[in-house]
N, C-alpha and C positions, 0 to 999 in steps of 0.2 A: 466556572468550568464550562457551563452551558454556553456562555458568551464566547469563550475561546473556541469551542467546537463550532459554534455558528459562524465565527469569523473565518475559521479554517475551511468550512464548507463553502462559504461565500467566496473566499479567495480561490478555492479550487474551481468553482463554477465560473468565476471571472477568467481564470487562465484558460479554461476549456473554451469559453466563448471567444477569447482572443485568438487562440490557435485556430478555431474554426474560421474566424474572420480573415486571418492571414492566409489560410489555405484557400479560402474563397477568392482572395485577391490574386492568387496565382492562376486562376482559371480565366478563360476568355471572357465569360460574362461578368465575372468579378471586376476585371480590369475595365471593361466597357462601362460598367455602372460607376466605377470610381472616377473615370474620366468625366462622365456626364454630371455626376453629383458635384465634383470639385469645380467644374466649369460654371455651373449654375451658382454655386455658393460664391465663387470668386467674383462673378459678374455682379451679384447683389452687393457684395462688400465694396467693390469699386464704385458702384453707383451711390451707395448710402454713406460711405466713409472715404470719399475721395481725398487723397493727400495724407491720410493717416498712416500710422505704423502698421495697422492691420491691413490696409490696402496694399502696402508694399509687401507684406508677408504673403498675401495671396497673389498679388499681381506679378511678382517676379517669376515664380514657377509657372504661373498661368501663361505668361508670354514666352518664356525660354525653355519650357520642358513639355507641357501638356500637348500643344498642337503638333509638335514633332513626334511625340510618342504615339499619337493617333495615326500619323502618317506611317511611322515605322510598323505599327500593327497591320496597316493596310498593304504595305509593299515589301518590307524587309524583315518580317518576323521569322520565317523559316530559315533554319540553318545559320542563325545569327546568335553570337554569344551575348550574355547579359551586358558585358562591358561595351560591346559594339552597339547594342541597342541604346544604351544610355548616351553614348557619344553622338550617335546618329540623331537621337531625339533633340539634343542641344542644337546641333547644326541645322537640322531641318526646321526647328522652331524659329531660328533666326531668319531663315529663308522665307518661311510662311509669313512672319510678321512684316518683313520688308515687302514682299509681293502684295500682301493685302493693303499696306500703306500706299504703294504705288497705284494700285487699282483705285483706291479711294481718291487719291490726288488727281488722277487723270480722268475721272468720271464726274458727272454733276452731283454725285452724292456728297463729295467733299470729305476732308479729313478733319475730324474733331474727336473729342472724348467719346461722344455717344456713338458715332459711326464706327470708331475703332473697337469699342467693346462689342457692339452688335456683330461686326464682321468676324471678330475672333470667336465668339461663341457659336455663330452659325457655321463657321468653317469646322470647328472642333466637333460639334455634334453631327454635322454632315459627314465628316470623315468616319466617325464611329458608325453611323447608319450604313454607309457604303461598305465598310469593313464587315459589318454584321451579315449582310446579305451577299457580299461578293464571294463567288465560288473559289476559295483559295485551295491550292493543290494539296496542302498538308493537313486539311481539315479531316480527311478520312483516315489519316495515319494514327490518330489517337482519339479517345473519347473527348467530347467537348468540355466536360467538367473535370477531367483528370489533370492534375498539375503536371507541368513539364518537368522531366528529370533534369537535375543540374548538369550543366555542361562545363567542361574544363575551360579555364580561361585561355584565350588565344590572343595573339597580337592583333592590333587594329588592321583590318584588311584594306584593300585598295578602294572599296566602295566608301568606307568611312573616311579615308583620307581625301578622296575626291569630294565628298559632300562637305567636309570641313573646309577644304580649299575654296570650293565654290561659295560657301557662306562668307568666308573672309573677304573674297574678292567683291561679292555683291554688297557686303556691308561697307567696304571701303568706297566703292563707287557711289552708293546711296549717301554716305556721309559727306562725300565731296560735293554731290549735288545740293545737299541741304545747306552746306556752308557757303557755297558760291551762288546760291539762288538769290534773286532779287525779291525782297519781301514786298508784299503788296502794300500800296499806299493807303493810309487811313485818313487822308485829307478829305474834307467835305465842304460844300458850298450850298447854302440854302437861303430862302427868302420867306419871311413871315410878315404878318401885320405888326403894328406898333406895340401890340400886347404879347407878341411871341406866338400867336396862334396861326393856324392855316388860313390863308386868305380865301374867303368864300363869297364875300360881297364884291362883285365886279361892276357895280354902278356907283358913280360919284357925281356930286353936284358941281356945276360950273363955278369957276373962281374960288374953289376951295383947294386944299392940298391933299396929297396922297403920301402917307408916311409908311415906309417899310423898314424892317430890320434885316440886315444881311449878315448871316452867320457863316464865319470862315474859320476852319480849324487846320492847323499845320500838322498833318499826319506823316510828314516826311521824317527822315532820319537826322535832320539838323535844322538850323535856322534858315528861313526863307523870307524873301521880300514879297509881300502880297500887294498887288496893285489892283484896285477896283475902279472900273469906269462905269458910271451910271448915265444912261441916255434917257432924257425926258421925252414926254409925248409931243408929237408935232404932226401936222398935216401937210406942211410945206417941204419937209425934208431937212430943214435946219433944226437940229435938235440940240437942246441945252445939254452940255456934258459936265458932269461932276467927277472929280478924280480924288481918290483916297488911297493912301499908301501906308503900310506899316510892316516892320520887320517882326516876324513871329518866331519864337523859339519852338523847338520840337514839342508837339503836344499842346501848344498854346491856342486858345480860342479868342477870336476877334469878332465882336458884334458891332456893326456900323449902322447908324441911323441915316437913312437917305430920305429927303423930302422933295417931292415933285410938285410944282405949281400947275394946277389944272385950269389953264386959261384958254383952252382950245376945246371946241365941241366936237363930238363924234366918237367913233369906235377907235380907240387909240391903243398904243403899245409902249411899254417901257422896257428897257433892256439893261442887263447887268453883265458886264464882261469881267472875268477874273484872270489875271496874269500872275504867274509865280516865277520868281527869279532866284537862282542859287549863286551866291557870291558874284563872280565876274562874268558868268554866263549870260547870254541874252534872255530876256523874259520869255517864258513859255505860256501860250494860251491854255488855260485850264478848262474853262467852260463858260456857258452863257445861261443866264436865267432871264425869262421875260414874262410879262403879264399883259393880257388883253383886257380892256375894260371900257365901259361906256361913260362918257361925260355928258350929263343931261342938264338941261336948263331947269 
């Protein structure tokens, strides 16, 4: 009997606290705190559990509802029905995410997972901060902590329709830019010593050999013909030329060993030129690598 009474009292206390929490979320400060707390938790979840179901559960509302809701509170809160606020939050969130992405792409910051998360939380918390101190006209009409009276549902007004239309248009344009954009090449061309290390010793003995490894990776979107031209050291201008050629599949790495005879004294230079060819197109010059070194007696 005592246990039942304790459970009833505990349940009553829980319901009371729940009602208080719901009532607090209807106030300005309650909504501001909810936005900030959810943004921080969502960011931590996205950082710590990237790609998990929990990340999707927090990430979807974080991208498509929270930033727009913060903007709605800043600009469209007065005289707007709950339905319109919800629809506006969705549309404005899409716009905010697109605009933040374009800013990151067009600036040296760059677009990746870290910069995306950072820009989203900075924007959301910044919007809340501005809205907190921004002198809104309807602030004096009611006490700060008094819940708003429920308003009768109305049809979506012209502002909501315009924001949704703008969001759809901008989303379509951005998607078209993403689909038609030329993706950056991940091809690379590097030279190391015979052990695969950075060349630090630039002095060699006369009548010995210099061995280098040339690393070439096809980072294009299909097979390419890689042609390597290696020009040996010379003081007369007549340089020994070695030619290497190989067809690389997309993502394939080619490491070519090149040996130079050091039969000339002086401060000399070797050159490596790489040409890349796609199917029947003429070869394109990709880049040059060279090394200056002393040949000593």
